[in-house]
N, CA, C and O atoms as CSV, one atom per row, in Angstrom:
chain,resi,resn,atom,element,x,y,z
A,1,MET,N,N,114.026,102.005,97.962
A,1,MET,CA,C,113.811,103.376,98.503
A,1,MET,C,C,112.351,103.415,98.882
A,1,MET,O,O,111.528,102.791,98.212
A,2,SER,N,N,111.985,104.165,99.990
A,2,SER,CA,C,110.629,104.173,100.433
A,2,SER,C,C,109.762,105.030,99.484
A,2,SER,O,O,110.248,105.826,98.681
A,3,ASP,N,N,108.490,104.812,99.632
A,3,ASP,CA,C,107.458,105.534,98.788
A,3,ASP,C,C,107.592,107.063,99.063
A,3,ASP,O,O,107.586,107.882,98.145
A,4,LEU,N,N,107.706,107.381,100.295
A,4,LEU,CA,C,107.809,108.840,100.654
A,4,LEU,C,C,109.096,109.460,99.998
A,4,LEU,O,O,109.049,110.547,99.421
A,5,LEU,N,N,110.203,108.747,100.107
A,5,LEU,CA,C,111.469,109.202,99.479
A,5,LEU,C,C,111.367,109.384,97.999
A,5,LEU,O,O,111.872,110.346,97.420
A,6,GLU,N,N,110.659,108.376,97.370
A,6,GLU,CA,C,110.455,108.512,95.946
A,6,GLU,C,C,109.639,109.703,95.592
A,6,GLU,O,O,109.967,110.424,94.649
A,7,ARG,N,N,108.552,109.940,96.343
A,7,ARG,CA,C,107.705,111.070,96.012
A,7,ARG,C,C,108.458,112.378,96.252
A,7,ARG,O,O,108.259,113.314,95.477
A,8,LEU,N,N,109.283,112.502,97.242
A,8,LEU,CA,C,110.041,113.741,97.502
A,8,LEU,C,C,111.090,113.919,96.455
A,8,LEU,O,O,111.316,115.046,96.012
A,9,ARG,N,N,111.739,112.876,96.037
A,9,ARG,CA,C,112.730,112.966,94.966
A,9,ARG,C,C,112.066,113.358,93.695
A,9,ARG,O,O,112.600,114.167,92.937
A,10,GLY,N,N,110.854,112.777,93.426
A,10,GLY,CA,C,110.123,113.152,92.176
A,10,GLY,C,C,109.700,114.662,92.142
A,10,GLY,O,O,109.493,115.249,91.080
A,11,ARG,N,N,109.594,115.203,93.275
A,11,ARG,CA,C,109.324,116.668,93.317
A,11,ARG,C,C,110.541,117.570,93.181
A,11,ARG,O,O,110.428,118.790,93.064
A,12,GLY,N,N,111.703,116.938,93.198
A,12,GLY,CA,C,112.984,117.619,93.053
A,12,GLY,C,C,113.351,118.211,94.398
A,12,GLY,O,O,114.100,119.188,94.401
A,13,TRP,N,N,112.907,117.727,95.525
A,13,TRP,CA,C,113.124,118.182,96.842
A,13,TRP,C,C,114.574,117.746,97.155
A,13,TRP,O,O,114.930,116.581,96.980
A,14,ARG,N,N,115.371,118.670,97.603
A,14,ARG,CA,C,116.802,118.377,97.937
A,14,ARG,C,C,116.891,117.402,99.144
A,14,ARG,O,O,116.532,117.763,100.265
A,15,LEU,N,N,117.353,116.216,98.904
A,15,LEU,CA,C,117.433,115.223,100.052
A,15,LEU,C,C,118.713,115.265,100.778
A,15,LEU,O,O,119.628,114.505,100.463
A,16,THR,N,N,118.822,116.138,101.755
A,16,THR,CA,C,119.998,116.186,102.626
A,16,THR,C,C,119.917,114.866,103.495
A,16,THR,O,O,118.912,114.155,103.488
A,17,SER,N,N,120.987,114.602,104.205
A,17,SER,CA,C,121.026,113.475,105.020
A,17,SER,C,C,119.980,113.624,106.174
A,17,SER,O,O,119.422,112.609,106.591
A,18,GLN,N,N,119.700,114.826,106.696
A,18,GLN,CA,C,118.676,115.101,107.716
A,18,GLN,C,C,117.302,114.816,107.128
A,18,GLN,O,O,116.518,114.090,107.739
A,19,ARG,N,N,116.993,115.358,105.975
A,19,ARG,CA,C,115.700,115.144,105.364
A,19,ARG,C,C,115.496,113.637,105.042
A,19,ARG,O,O,114.435,113.073,105.307
A,20,ARG,N,N,116.509,113.029,104.482
A,20,ARG,CA,C,116.386,111.579,104.168
A,20,ARG,C,C,116.073,110.748,105.370
A,20,ARG,O,O,115.238,109.846,105.296
A,21,VAL,N,N,116.713,111.020,106.475
A,21,VAL,CA,C,116.462,110.186,107.709
A,21,VAL,C,C,115.062,110.413,108.262
A,21,VAL,O,O,114.395,109.486,108.723
A,22,VAL,N,N,114.644,111.647,108.205
A,22,VAL,CA,C,113.206,111.929,108.663
A,22,VAL,C,C,112.260,111.171,107.690
A,22,VAL,O,O,111.338,110.515,108.174
A,23,ALA,N,N,112.418,111.220,106.483
A,23,ALA,CA,C,111.592,110.464,105.544
A,23,ALA,C,C,111.652,108.992,105.819
A,23,ALA,O,O,110.619,108.323,105.817
A,24,GLU,N,N,112.830,108.464,106.056
A,24,GLU,CA,C,113.009,107.026,106.295
A,24,GLU,C,C,112.238,106.589,107.598
A,24,GLU,O,O,111.657,105.506,107.660
A,25,VAL,N,N,112.266,107.453,108.591
A,25,VAL,CA,C,111.602,107.145,109.854
A,25,VAL,C,C,110.052,107.157,109.665
A,25,VAL,O,O,109.325,106.466,110.380
A,26,LEU,N,N,109.590,107.935,108.716
A,26,LEU,CA,C,108.155,108.006,108.409
A,26,LEU,C,C,107.615,106.896,107.525
A,26,LEU,O,O,106.403,106.774,107.348
A,27,ASP,N,N,108.511,106.083,106.966
A,27,ASP,CA,C,108.134,105.082,106.070
A,27,ASP,C,C,107.350,103.998,106.636
A,27,ASP,O,O,107.677,103.528,107.726
A,28,GLY,N,N,106.233,103.506,105.924
A,28,GLY,CA,C,105.530,102.368,106.380
A,28,GLY,C,C,104.059,102.632,106.497
A,28,GLY,O,O,103.628,103.784,106.437
A,29,ASP,N,N,103.261,101.571,106.667
A,29,ASP,CA,C,101.826,101.645,106.880
A,29,ASP,C,C,101.585,101.912,108.303
A,29,ASP,O,O,102.368,101.509,109.162
A,30,HIS,N,N,100.502,102.596,108.585
A,30,HIS,CA,C,100.044,102.867,109.919
A,30,HIS,C,C,101.066,103.688,110.754
A,30,HIS,O,O,101.110,103.590,111.980
A,31,VAL,N,N,101.862,104.479,110.059
A,31,VAL,CA,C,102.815,105.281,110.763
A,31,VAL,C,C,102.131,106.645,111.117
A,31,VAL,O,O,101.619,107.383,110.275
A,32,HIS,N,N,102.182,106.887,112.423
A,32,HIS,CA,C,101.484,108.191,112.900
A,32,HIS,C,C,102.352,108.627,114.183
A,32,HIS,O,O,101.936,108.523,115.337
A,33,LEU,N,N,103.577,109.114,113.833
A,33,LEU,CA,C,104.458,109.453,114.931
A,33,LEU,C,C,104.334,110.948,115.344
A,33,LEU,O,O,103.951,111.761,114.502
A,34,THR,N,N,104.610,111.296,116.471
A,34,THR,CA,C,104.751,112.694,116.889
A,34,THR,C,C,106.102,113.191,116.410
A,34,THR,O,O,106.980,112.407,116.049
A,35,ALA,N,N,106.253,114.518,116.415
A,35,ALA,CA,C,107.553,115.075,116.004
A,35,ALA,C,C,108.664,114.587,116.980
A,35,ALA,O,O,109.782,114.299,116.552
A,36,ASP,N,N,108.347,114.500,118.264
A,36,ASP,CA,C,109.360,114.051,119.204
A,36,ASP,C,C,109.755,112.536,118.972
A,36,ASP,O,O,110.891,112.112,119.189
A,37,GLU,N,N,108.746,111.791,118.528
A,37,GLU,CA,C,109.057,110.293,118.222
A,37,GLU,C,C,109.860,110.260,117.014
A,37,GLU,O,O,110.804,109.471,116.964
A,38,VAL,N,N,109.578,111.087,115.951
A,38,VAL,CA,C,110.372,111.180,114.749
A,38,VAL,C,C,111.809,111.556,115.127
A,38,VAL,O,O,112.778,110.928,114.699
A,39,HIS,N,N,111.896,112.553,115.905
A,39,HIS,CA,C,113.294,112.973,116.351
A,39,HIS,C,C,114.071,111.923,117.012
A,39,HIS,O,O,115.225,111.683,116.656
A,40,ALA,N,N,113.467,111.261,117.999
A,40,ALA,CA,C,114.139,110.168,118.727
A,40,ALA,C,C,114.599,109.022,117.758
A,40,ALA,O,O,115.710,108.504,117.870
A,41,ARG,N,N,113.724,108.668,116.840
A,41,ARG,CA,C,114.118,107.574,115.938
A,41,ARG,C,C,115.201,108.105,114.909
A,41,ARG,O,O,116.159,107.406,114.578
A,42,ALA,N,N,115.004,109.303,114.455
A,42,ALA,CA,C,116.016,109.860,113.513
A,42,ALA,C,C,117.381,109.984,114.251
A,42,ALA,O,O,118.410,109.697,113.639
A,43,ALA,N,N,117.423,110.384,115.485
A,43,ALA,CA,C,118.674,110.537,116.285
A,43,ALA,C,C,119.393,109.245,116.410
A,43,ALA,O,O,120.622,109.218,116.477
A,44,GLU,N,N,118.634,108.131,116.444
A,44,GLU,CA,C,119.260,106.802,116.490
A,44,GLU,C,C,120.143,106.546,115.242
A,44,GLU,O,O,121.190,105.904,115.318
A,45,ARG,N,N,119.674,107.073,114.102
A,45,ARG,CA,C,120.347,106.862,112.849
A,45,ARG,C,C,121.324,107.935,112.495
A,45,ARG,O,O,122.317,107.707,111.804
A,46,LEU,N,N,121.013,109.164,113.002
A,46,LEU,CA,C,121.828,110.345,112.707
A,46,LEU,C,C,121.913,111.197,114.040
A,46,LEU,O,O,121.145,112.144,114.215
A,47,PRO,N,N,122.811,110.857,114.919
A,47,PRO,CA,C,122.833,111.458,116.253
A,47,PRO,C,C,122.876,112.914,116.285
A,47,PRO,O,O,122.372,113.501,117.242
A,48,GLU,N,N,123.459,113.587,115.283
A,48,GLU,CA,C,123.566,115.013,115.281
A,48,GLU,C,C,122.365,115.769,114.771
A,48,GLU,O,O,122.437,116.991,114.646
A,49,ILE,N,N,121.262,115.105,114.470
A,49,ILE,CA,C,120.119,115.791,113.901
A,49,ILE,C,C,119.423,116.482,115.096
A,49,ILE,O,O,119.237,115.905,116.167
A,50,SER,N,N,119.049,117.759,114.842
A,50,SER,CA,C,118.390,118.571,115.915
A,50,SER,C,C,116.877,118.415,115.834
A,50,SER,O,O,116.294,118.031,114.821
A,51,ARG,N,N,116.293,118.740,116.971
A,51,ARG,CA,C,114.851,118.720,117.076
A,51,ARG,C,C,114.266,119.817,116.092
A,51,ARG,O,O,113.252,119.580,115.435
A,52,ALA,N,N,114.894,120.948,116.017
A,52,ALA,CA,C,114.424,122.002,115.088
A,52,ALA,C,C,114.442,121.569,113.652
A,52,ALA,O,O,113.524,121.901,112.902
A,53,THR,N,N,115.515,120.796,113.214
A,53,THR,CA,C,115.596,120.299,111.921
A,53,THR,C,C,114.407,119.347,111.637
A,53,THR,O,O,113.794,119.412,110.571
A,54,VAL,N,N,114.103,118.487,112.584
A,54,VAL,CA,C,113.013,117.531,112.409
A,54,VAL,C,C,111.694,118.271,112.255
A,54,VAL,O,O,110.894,117.997,111.361
A,55,TYR,N,N,111.493,119.251,113.195
A,55,TYR,CA,C,110.230,120.017,113.116
A,55,TYR,C,C,110.094,120.810,111.755
A,55,TYR,O,O,109.013,120.835,111.167
A,56,ASN,N,N,111.175,121.436,111.282
A,56,ASN,CA,C,111.224,122.171,110.053
A,56,ASN,C,C,110.975,121.183,108.903
A,56,ASN,O,O,110.181,121.494,108.015
A,57,THR,N,N,111.596,120.050,108.882
A,57,THR,CA,C,111.394,119.133,107.812
A,57,THR,C,C,110.037,118.534,107.726
A,57,THR,O,O,109.546,118.263,106.631
A,58,LEU,N,N,109.403,118.314,108.868
A,58,LEU,CA,C,107.990,117.827,108.939
A,58,LEU,C,C,107.139,118.902,108.387
A,58,LEU,O,O,106.271,118.627,107.558
A,59,GLY,N,N,107.337,120.115,108.801
A,59,GLY,CA,C,106.552,121.255,108.309
A,59,GLY,C,C,106.618,121.412,106.780
A,59,GLY,O,O,105.605,121.637,106.118
A,60,GLU,N,N,107.844,121.285,106.241
A,60,GLU,CA,C,108.020,121.313,104.759
A,60,GLU,C,C,107.278,120.198,104.090
A,60,GLU,O,O,106.646,120.430,103.059
A,61,MET,N,N,107.320,118.952,104.638
A,61,MET,CA,C,106.669,117.865,104.077
A,61,MET,C,C,105.160,118.017,104.018
A,61,MET,O,O,104.491,117.602,103.072
A,62,VAL,N,N,104.649,118.648,105.107
A,62,VAL,CA,C,103.203,118.921,105.243
A,62,VAL,C,C,102.858,119.915,104.141
A,62,VAL,O,O,101.908,119.691,103.392
A,63,LEU,N,N,103.623,121.029,104.023
A,63,LEU,CA,C,103.343,122.082,103.010
A,63,LEU,C,C,103.418,121.510,101.554
A,63,LEU,O,O,102.683,121.938,100.665
A,64,LEU,N,N,104.313,120.554,101.361
A,64,LEU,CA,C,104.365,119.941,100.072
A,64,LEU,C,C,103.169,118.950,99.804
A,64,LEU,O,O,102.955,118.504,98.677
A,65,GLY,N,N,102.450,118.649,100.836
A,65,GLY,CA,C,101.346,117.735,100.678
A,65,GLY,C,C,101.771,116.256,100.642
A,65,GLY,O,O,100.995,115.412,100.194
A,66,GLU,N,N,102.989,115.927,101.105
A,66,GLU,CA,C,103.485,114.616,101.025
A,66,GLU,C,C,103.347,113.893,102.441
A,66,GLU,O,O,103.537,112.682,102.553
A,67,VAL,N,N,103.029,114.654,103.433
A,67,VAL,CA,C,102.750,114.157,104.825
A,67,VAL,C,C,101.566,114.854,105.321
A,67,VAL,O,O,101.408,116.056,105.107
A,68,MET,N,N,100.700,114.124,105.995
A,68,MET,CA,C,99.486,114.791,106.663
A,68,MET,C,C,99.688,114.970,108.094
A,68,MET,O,O,100.218,114.072,108.749
A,69,GLU,N,N,99.302,116.079,108.638
A,69,GLU,CA,C,99.247,116.311,110.092
A,69,GLU,C,C,97.979,115.816,110.608
A,69,GLU,O,O,96.920,116.156,110.080
A,70,VAL,N,N,98.028,114.996,111.656
A,70,VAL,CA,C,96.833,114.368,112.194
A,70,VAL,C,C,96.743,114.790,113.662
A,70,VAL,O,O,97.636,114.505,114.460
A,71,ALA,N,N,95.606,115.499,114.014
A,71,ALA,CA,C,95.439,115.927,115.413
A,71,ALA,C,C,94.207,115.216,115.996
A,71,ALA,O,O,93.123,115.226,115.412
A,72,THR,N,N,94.405,114.631,117.107
A,72,THR,CA,C,93.231,113.916,117.823
A,72,THR,C,C,93.176,114.253,119.258
A,72,THR,O,O,94.185,114.162,119.957
A,73,ASP,N,N,92.052,114.634,119.720
A,73,ASP,CA,C,91.736,114.786,121.173
A,73,ASP,C,C,92.750,115.567,121.935
A,73,ASP,O,O,93.083,115.149,123.044
A,74,GLY,N,N,93.293,116.695,121.438
A,74,GLY,CA,C,94.177,117.474,122.167
A,74,GLY,C,C,95.519,116.898,122.376
A,74,GLY,O,O,96.359,117.511,123.034
A,75,ARG,N,N,95.764,115.714,121.828
A,75,ARG,CA,C,97.113,115.141,121.917
A,75,ARG,C,C,98.116,115.755,120.935
A,75,ARG,O,O,97.746,116.525,120.049
A,76,ALA,N,N,99.315,115.418,121.102
A,76,ALA,CA,C,100.353,116.019,120.146
A,76,ALA,C,C,99.961,115.573,118.684
A,76,ALA,O,O,99.386,114.513,118.435
A,77,LYS,N,N,100.340,116.505,117.754
A,77,LYS,CA,C,100.084,116.250,116.331
A,77,LYS,C,C,100.911,115.052,115.903
A,77,LYS,O,O,102.035,114.868,116.370
A,78,ARG,N,N,100.357,114.238,115.015
A,78,ARG,CA,C,101.072,113.129,114.527
A,78,ARG,C,C,101.224,113.318,113.000
A,78,ARG,O,O,100.432,114.022,112.374
A,79,TYR,N,N,102.261,112.674,112.412
A,79,TYR,CA,C,102.486,112.791,111.040
A,79,TYR,C,C,102.293,111.530,110.275
A,79,TYR,O,O,102.887,110.502,110.600
A,80,ASP,N,N,101.432,111.589,109.211
A,80,ASP,CA,C,101.058,110.421,108.442
A,80,ASP,C,C,101.657,110.533,107.007
A,80,ASP,O,O,101.332,111.467,106.274
A,81,PRO,N,N,102.480,109.628,106.640
A,81,PRO,CA,C,103.037,109.652,105.254
A,81,PRO,C,C,102.141,109.197,104.123
A,81,PRO,O,O,102.445,109.319,102.936
A,82,ASN,N,N,101.016,108.663,104.570
A,82,ASN,CA,C,100.029,108.147,103.532
A,82,ASN,C,C,99.114,109.209,102.983
A,82,ASN,O,O,97.895,109.045,102.948
A,83,ALA,N,N,99.701,110.281,102.564
A,83,ALA,CA,C,98.933,111.440,102.147
A,83,ALA,C,C,98.291,111.306,100.759
A,83,ALA,O,O,97.416,112.098,100.411
A,84,HIS,N,N,98.698,110.353,99.996
A,84,HIS,CA,C,98.154,110.169,98.644
A,84,HIS,C,C,97.187,108.993,98.470
A,84,HIS,O,O,96.677,108.755,97.375
A,85,ARG,N,N,96.947,108.279,99.539
A,85,ARG,CA,C,95.939,107.175,99.456
A,85,ARG,C,C,94.792,107.605,100.403
A,85,ARG,O,O,94.990,107.749,101.609
A,86,PRO,N,N,93.613,107.800,99.834
A,86,PRO,CA,C,92.480,108.228,100.714
A,86,PRO,C,C,92.243,107.161,101.794
A,86,PRO,O,O,92.185,105.953,101.564
A,87,HIS,N,N,92.116,107.725,102.966
A,87,HIS,CA,C,91.807,106.792,104.131
A,87,HIS,C,C,91.219,107.656,105.323
A,87,HIS,O,O,91.240,108.887,105.318
A,88,GLN,N,N,90.723,106.930,106.284
A,88,GLN,CA,C,90.260,107.535,107.494
A,88,GLN,C,C,91.107,106.984,108.649
A,88,GLN,O,O,91.986,106.151,108.426
A,89,HIS,N,N,90.850,107.441,109.876
A,89,HIS,CA,C,91.602,106.996,111.012
A,89,HIS,C,C,90.764,106.307,112.060
A,89,HIS,O,O,89.614,106.671,112.304
A,90,LEU,N,N,91.364,105.299,112.676
A,90,LEU,CA,C,90.733,104.651,113.800
A,90,LEU,C,C,91.634,104.922,114.984
A,90,LEU,O,O,92.809,104.554,114.968
A,91,VAL,N,N,91.096,105.569,116.023
A,91,VAL,CA,C,91.900,106.076,117.150
A,91,VAL,C,C,91.484,105.351,118.436
A,91,VAL,O,O,90.295,105.203,118.717
A,92,CYS,N,N,92.462,104.909,119.201
A,92,CYS,CA,C,92.145,104.425,120.544
A,92,CYS,C,C,91.955,105.521,121.499
A,92,CYS,O,O,92.850,106.353,121.653
A,93,SER,N,N,90.786,105.583,122.192
A,93,SER,CA,C,90.482,106.700,123.048
A,93,SER,C,C,91.377,106.712,124.321
A,93,SER,O,O,91.528,107.747,124.969
A,94,ARG,N,N,91.935,105.599,124.644
A,94,ARG,CA,C,92.737,105.536,125.879
A,94,ARG,C,C,94.208,105.779,125.566
A,94,ARG,O,O,94.763,106.741,126.097
A,95,CYS,N,N,94.868,104.989,124.755
A,95,CYS,CA,C,96.325,105.088,124.525
A,95,CYS,C,C,96.692,106.009,123.293
A,95,CYS,O,O,97.838,106.437,123.157
A,96,GLY,N,N,95.754,106.275,122.470
A,96,GLY,CA,C,96.053,107.161,121.261
A,96,GLY,C,C,96.485,106.470,120.092
A,96,GLY,O,O,96.707,107.127,119.075
A,97,THR,N,N,96.649,105.120,120.100
A,97,THR,CA,C,97.097,104.414,118.838
A,97,THR,C,C,96.198,104.828,117.705
A,97,THR,O,O,94.985,104.979,117.852
A,98,ILE,N,N,96.852,105.012,116.539
A,98,ILE,CA,C,96.062,105.378,115.340
A,98,ILE,C,C,96.334,104.345,114.227
A,98,ILE,O,O,97.479,103.959,113.992
A,99,ARG,N,N,95.348,103.945,113.605
A,99,ARG,CA,C,95.417,102.998,112.451
A,99,ARG,C,C,94.744,103.627,111.199
A,99,ARG,O,O,93.707,104.278,111.329
A,100,ASP,N,N,95.290,103.449,110.062
A,100,ASP,CA,C,94.641,103.876,108.835
A,100,ASP,C,C,93.524,102.808,108.568
A,100,ASP,O,O,93.723,101.613,108.785
A,101,VAL,N,N,92.382,103.281,108.104
A,101,VAL,CA,C,91.327,102.384,107.698
A,101,VAL,C,C,90.731,102.790,106.380
A,101,VAL,O,O,90.757,103.978,106.061
A,102,HIS,N,N,90.224,101.933,105.635
A,102,HIS,CA,C,89.668,102.249,104.264
A,102,HIS,C,C,88.218,101.745,104.176
A,102,HIS,O,O,87.957,100.720,103.546
A,103,PRO,N,N,87.279,102.462,104.806
A,103,PRO,CA,C,85.859,102.016,104.793
A,103,PRO,C,C,85.327,102.095,103.427
A,103,PRO,O,O,85.760,102.907,102.609
A,104,THR,N,N,84.360,101.226,103.167
A,104,THR,CA,C,83.705,101.242,101.882
A,104,THR,C,C,82.673,102.356,101.948
A,104,THR,O,O,82.217,102.741,103.024
A,105,GLY,N,N,82.308,102.873,100.757
A,105,GLY,CA,C,81.328,103.923,100.728
A,105,GLY,C,C,81.968,105.231,100.627
A,105,GLY,O,O,83.179,105.347,100.819
A,106,ASP,N,N,81.183,106.271,100.320
A,106,ASP,CA,C,81.692,107.658,100.134
A,106,ASP,C,C,81.140,108.513,101.212
A,106,ASP,O,O,79.930,108.741,101.223
A,107,PRO,N,N,81.944,109.017,102.143
A,107,PRO,CA,C,81.373,109.872,103.207
A,107,PRO,C,C,80.730,111.132,102.684
A,107,PRO,O,O,79.846,111.691,103.334
A,108,LEU,N,N,81.150,111.590,101.530
A,108,LEU,CA,C,80.522,112.766,100.927
A,108,LEU,C,C,79.087,112.475,100.531
A,108,LEU,O,O,78.189,113.302,100.691
A,109,ALA,N,N,78.901,111.267,100.005
A,109,ALA,CA,C,77.564,110.865,99.562
A,109,ALA,C,C,76.634,110.719,100.798
A,109,ALA,O,O,75.418,110.866,100.682
A,110,ASP,N,N,77.199,110.441,101.925
A,110,ASP,CA,C,76.429,110.184,103.195
A,110,ASP,C,C,75.860,111.444,103.753
A,110,ASP,O,O,74.969,111.390,104.601
A,111,LEU,N,N,76.340,112.588,103.309
A,111,LEU,CA,C,75.874,113.922,103.883
A,111,LEU,C,C,74.673,114.355,103.035
A,111,LEU,O,O,74.817,114.674,101.855
A,112,PRO,N,N,73.447,114.361,103.675
A,112,PRO,CA,C,72.335,114.739,102.833
A,112,PRO,C,C,72.362,116.253,102.429
A,112,PRO,O,O,72.929,117.088,103.134
A,113,ALA,N,N,71.773,116.540,101.356
A,113,ALA,CA,C,71.849,117.858,100.749
A,113,ALA,C,C,71.392,118.920,101.686
A,113,ALA,O,O,71.983,120.000,101.677
A,114,GLN,N,N,70.346,118.701,102.534
A,114,GLN,CA,C,69.903,119.621,103.423
A,114,GLN,C,C,70.895,119.916,104.609
A,114,GLN,O,O,70.771,120.913,105.320
A,115,GLU,N,N,71.827,119.035,104.759
A,115,GLU,CA,C,72.832,119.237,105.841
A,115,GLU,C,C,74.137,119.877,105.265
A,115,GLU,O,O,75.118,120.047,105.989
A,116,ARG,N,N,74.124,120.205,104.033
A,116,ARG,CA,C,75.299,120.850,103.416
A,116,ARG,C,C,75.257,122.400,103.500
A,116,ARG,O,O,76.242,123.095,103.247
A,117,PHE,N,N,74.073,122.884,103.867
A,117,PHE,CA,C,73.908,124.376,104.043
A,117,PHE,C,C,74.499,125.200,102.926
A,117,PHE,O,O,75.067,126.268,103.158
A,118,GLY,N,N,74.362,124.692,101.689
A,118,GLY,CA,C,74.831,125.464,100.591
A,118,GLY,C,C,76.313,125.350,100.268
A,118,GLY,O,O,76.800,125.900,99.280
A,119,PHE,N,N,77.018,124.617,101.130
A,119,PHE,CA,C,78.449,124.436,100.901
A,119,PHE,C,C,78.685,123.462,99.637
A,119,PHE,O,O,77.900,122.550,99.377
A,120,THR,N,N,79.717,123.709,98.955
A,120,THR,CA,C,80.199,122.844,97.933
A,120,THR,C,C,81.261,122.003,98.653
A,120,THR,O,O,82.386,122.451,98.874
A,121,VAL,N,N,80.866,120.754,99.019
A,121,VAL,CA,C,81.744,119.938,99.880
A,121,VAL,C,C,82.805,119.217,98.952
A,121,VAL,O,O,82.464,118.565,97.964
A,122,ALA,N,N,84.019,119.375,99.320
A,122,ALA,CA,C,85.116,118.858,98.500
A,122,ALA,C,C,85.784,117.631,99.129
A,122,ALA,O,O,86.327,116.797,98.404
A,123,ALA,N,N,85.756,117.501,100.470
A,123,ALA,CA,C,86.385,116.440,101.204
A,123,ALA,C,C,85.721,116.181,102.500
A,123,ALA,O,O,85.022,117.047,103.025
A,124,ALA,N,N,85.919,114.996,103.045
A,124,ALA,CA,C,85.412,114.613,104.354
A,124,ALA,C,C,86.484,113.866,105.111
A,124,ALA,O,O,87.203,113.032,104.560
A,125,GLU,N,N,86.578,114.207,106.463
A,125,GLU,CA,C,87.477,113.512,107.321
A,125,GLU,C,C,86.657,112.795,108.408
A,125,GLU,O,O,85.914,113.444,109.143
A,126,VAL,N,N,86.780,111.520,108.510
A,126,VAL,CA,C,86.059,110.758,109.458
A,126,VAL,C,C,87.084,110.123,110.354
A,126,VAL,O,O,88.101,109.598,109.899
A,127,THR,N,N,86.787,110.183,111.697
A,127,THR,CA,C,87.692,109.569,112.665
A,127,THR,C,C,86.802,108.625,113.488
A,127,THR,O,O,85.806,109.034,114.085
A,128,TYR,N,N,87.192,107.385,113.494
A,128,TYR,CA,C,86.485,106.369,114.268
A,128,TYR,C,C,87.230,106.216,115.601
A,128,TYR,O,O,88.460,106.170,115.630
A,129,ARG,N,N,86.497,106.142,116.667
A,129,ARG,CA,C,87.126,106.120,118.030
A,129,ARG,C,C,86.653,104.853,118.759
A,129,ARG,O,O,85.533,104.383,118.558
A,130,GLY,N,N,87.467,104.360,119.542
A,130,GLY,CA,C,87.150,103.179,120.370
A,130,GLY,C,C,88.387,102.753,121.207
A,130,GLY,O,O,89.318,103.523,121.443
A,131,LEU,N,N,88.326,101.516,121.621
A,131,LEU,CA,C,89.501,100.987,122.412
A,131,LEU,C,C,90.231,99.942,121.566
A,131,LEU,O,O,89.605,99.070,120.964
A,132,CYS,N,N,91.497,100.039,121.531
A,132,CYS,CA,C,92.352,99.035,120.767
A,132,CYS,C,C,92.383,97.753,121.612
A,132,CYS,O,O,92.026,97.787,122.790
A,133,PRO,N,N,92.796,96.646,121.037
A,133,PRO,CA,C,92.860,95.376,121.746
A,133,PRO,C,C,93.639,95.414,123.114
A,133,PRO,O,O,93.278,94.757,124.091
A,134,SER,N,N,94.705,96.216,123.099
A,134,SER,CA,C,95.569,96.308,124.306
A,134,SER,C,C,94.839,97.036,125.408
A,134,SER,O,O,95.088,96.757,126.581
A,135,CYS,N,N,93.947,97.959,125.086
A,135,CYS,CA,C,93.239,98.739,126.072
A,135,CYS,C,C,91.857,98.254,126.509
A,135,CYS,O,O,91.254,98.718,127.477
A,136,SER,N,N,91.390,97.238,125.681
A,136,SER,CA,C,90.029,96.720,125.952
A,136,SER,C,C,90.052,95.914,127.208
A,136,SER,O,O,89.020,95.386,127.621
């Protein structure tokens, strides 16, 4: 069983066949699919699954905190199942490929006190941009 399925089952989330297939499509490292890509792959496994069901299921997974919504450069939102392992993203500026990266160091510690403007900073999101090997 995939990590995402195990987490959802652990929360007592009712795993219908539609929800299960969406979770299975999202399984793996470096998965950052759009809702339409999730729907296309889910429909290969379960032809009767509707686009609305996929969108609703993704929305529920995001609300549960089991999937992250990733938005980059005005492109379609992508869905990342690695919601429980801290990481940043490396994005190709040309084709939009996204990879999870785990840089060393603490981005919160890199923000000087005078640049916090009195905020109590709880989290940081860093996106690295460049060209992937295919686009270079």
